[in-house]
N, C-alpha and C positions, 0 to 999 in steps of 0.2 A: 253328377248334378246334385245340388242340394235337395233334400226331401221337403217338398212344399205341400201344404194342406190345400186341397181344392177350394175355390171360392165359395161353392155352395155349402161345403162342410164348415168353413169358417163362419158363415152366416148362422148356421145351425148352432155352432158352439157359442156364438155371441148371444143368440136368443136364449139358449139354455143357461148361460151365465147370468143374463138379465133376470130370467125367471127365478133362479136360485137366490140371487141378491134380493129380489122382491119378496120371496118367501122368508128370507132371513130378516128383512126389515119388518115384515108383518109379524113374525114370531116375537121379535124384540118388542115391538109396540104392544102386542097382546100381553106379553109377560109383564112389561112395565106398567101398563094400565091395570092389570089384575093385581099386581103387588101393591100399587098405590091404592086401589079400591079396598083391598083387605086391610091395609094400614089405616085408612080413614075409618073403616067400620070398627076396627079395634080401638082407635082413638075415641070414637064416639061412645063405644061400650065402656071404656075406662072412665070417661067423663061422667057417664050415667052412674057407674058404680061409685065414683069418687064423691059425687053429690050426695048419694044415699048413705055413705059410710064416713066415719071419722077415724083416722089412724094417726100414728105418730109421724108418718111421713108428711101429713098435711101441715105440720108445724115445724118441719125440719128442712134445713139447707145443708149443702155439702160443698167442700172444696178440697183440692188435692194438696198433699204435703210433699214437697221435694226433699231430697237428701240435703240440699243446701240449706233449706229452711230449718230442718231439724238440727243440723250442725250449728247454725247460727244461734239457735236456742241454747244448745248445750254449752257453747262457748261464752255466751253473754249473760244468760239468765239462770242457768242451772246452779243450784246451791248444794254442794257436796255435803255440807254439814246438816242440811235439812233432813229430818227423819222421814219426810214424805218421799216416796219413790220418784224416780226420774220421770216416768210417764205421768204420775200424779201431779208433779210440778208443771209439766207441759200442759196438762189438762186445765189446771188452774190459770196458767198464763193465757191460754187461748180464750177461756171463759171471760176473764177480766178484761182482756184487750178488746174482744169482740163486743162485749156489753157496752164498753165505753164508746166504741165507734158507732154502734147502732143507736145508742142514746143521743149522740151528737147529731145524727142525721135528722132532717126535718120530719115532723110528724105527718102522717098520711090520713088522719081522721078516721081510721077504721074502727077504733074503739071509742070514738068521741073525744071531746076536749081533754077529758081526764087521761085518756090513753096517750094523747100527744105529749102531755107534760110528765107522765110517769116514766121512770127509767126503764129501759128495756132489760129484761131478765132472761137468761138462758137456763132452761131447766136441766138439760143433760148435754154433756159433750162426750161423744162416742168416737172411737177410732177404728179404722180398718188397718190391719197390719200386713207386713210382707211375709205371709205364711203360706205362699203357694206350694212350696215343696212338701211341707208336712201335711197339708190338706190333701194333696194329690196322693201321697203315700197312704194316708188313712183311708181314702176312698178306695184305693186298690185293696187294702187289707179287708175292708168291709165286703168287697166283691168276692174275695177269696173265702171269707167266712160263709157268705151266702151260698156260694157254689160248693162248699165243703172241700175246698182245695187246701188241705192242711199243710202240705209241704210248702206250697207257695206262701201260705199264711205265715208259717214259721220263718221263712226267708225274709219276707218284707217286714215282719215284726222285728227281726234281728237288725235289719237295716235301719229301721226307725230308731231303735234303742241306741245303736252305735252312733248314728248321726247326732242325736241329742246329747249323748255322753261325751263325744270327742270333738264336735265342731262348735267352737265358740262363735265362729262367724255365723252359723245358722241360728244360734240362740240370739245373737245381736239383731239379725234380720227379722226374726219373729217378734222382737220387741220394738221394732222401728215402725212408727205409724206412717201410712202412705195416703190416707184419706181421713178427713174430719167431718163429722156430722153434728150440726148444731140444732138442738130441739128447743124452740122458743116457747115461752109461757103464754104469749098472747098473739092475737091476729095482727096487731099493730107491729109487734116485733118481727113476725114472719114476713109481713109486707115490706118492711124496711130491708130485711135481709135479702128478699127477692130482688130488690132494687139496688143492691150493694154495688154492682158493676156500673150502674148508671151514676150513682152518687159520686163515686171516686173520680169520674171524668170531669166533674165540676171543679172549678178553680178553688172554691172554698174548702173542698175535701181532697185536694190533690195530694196532700201529705199522707193520705191513706192508700195511695196506689200500691204500695208494697206492704207485705206482711212478713216479718222476719227476713227482710232483704229481698223478697221475691214477689212478683205479681201473682195474684190468685184469681181464679175464675169461680165466683160464687154462683151456685145454681140450685134449684129445688131438688131435694133428695128423691131418689127412686124408692119404690116400695121395697122393704127388706127382703120379701120373697122373690123379687125380680133381680136381685143382685147376685152375681157370681163372685163370692168374696175372695176366692183365690186369684182372681184376675184384677183386683183393685190396685195392684202394685204397678200395672202397666201405665206409663205416662202417655200424654196425648201425642207426643212425638213417636213413641213406639207403636201406638195404634195407627197413626198416619203412615208410618213406614210399612207396616204389615198390609195396609190397604193398597199402597203403591205396588208392593210385591204381587198381590193378588191380581191387580189390574194388568200388570206386565205379563203374568202367566196367561190370563185370559186373552190378551192381545196376541201373544205368540201362538196360542191354540187356534185363534181365528185365522191368523196368517197361514198356519200350517194347513188348515182346512181349505182355504182358498187355493193354496199352492197345489194341494192334492187334487182339487177339482179341475184346475186349468191344465195340469200336466197329465191327466188321465186320458 
């Protein structure tokens, strides 16, 4: 005869399963509300700090640079005979093109009528580069020096020197920009830059939907101290993919937990 669980034990198991599920839901809601509360508190603290201080990030916007964008620049606009370096030419192109676009956008009245009529000027164009490998190795070397692990230090130092000396691919990656930061001279310019994504959706500025053949997502820049520079080369797709992988792992862990509970 098949092994059957008595009805009274089945009821007990169902009650236990319901209790465990309720506890799980409670813990989830508690953690979710706690994290959201901490996030809101931190946002309010940041707003309070931001109001009291002025930094370069208050006048800076950023957007990602794909490999296709940079390749389009080198193919169409790079002048090999120009004594200015490749990245210097790219910086000048971005500055001139963005100044022209922002100047053409309608004024927002932030700096008064004079500010609406004046051309928008970009003070500084800064790039983040695809230098994750070298930063990671330098960080490890610093840790070895801190811990006085001289053999490991010599090993990682030799690796860094060899990679820089032998790998042209690494040198090219380190000189390839992956993010651009535009620091505006005025509040009017910063306001227009913040509204860049809205302006290009209008029919009048639809021809600005692409930059070097690709769409860009302009957004306010993070504070420099909040940026993990070696991670700036990750695209939005790569971040999304990693998020999906994490969610799948969490789902499998939860499924395993429920399976272990109901089969015990």
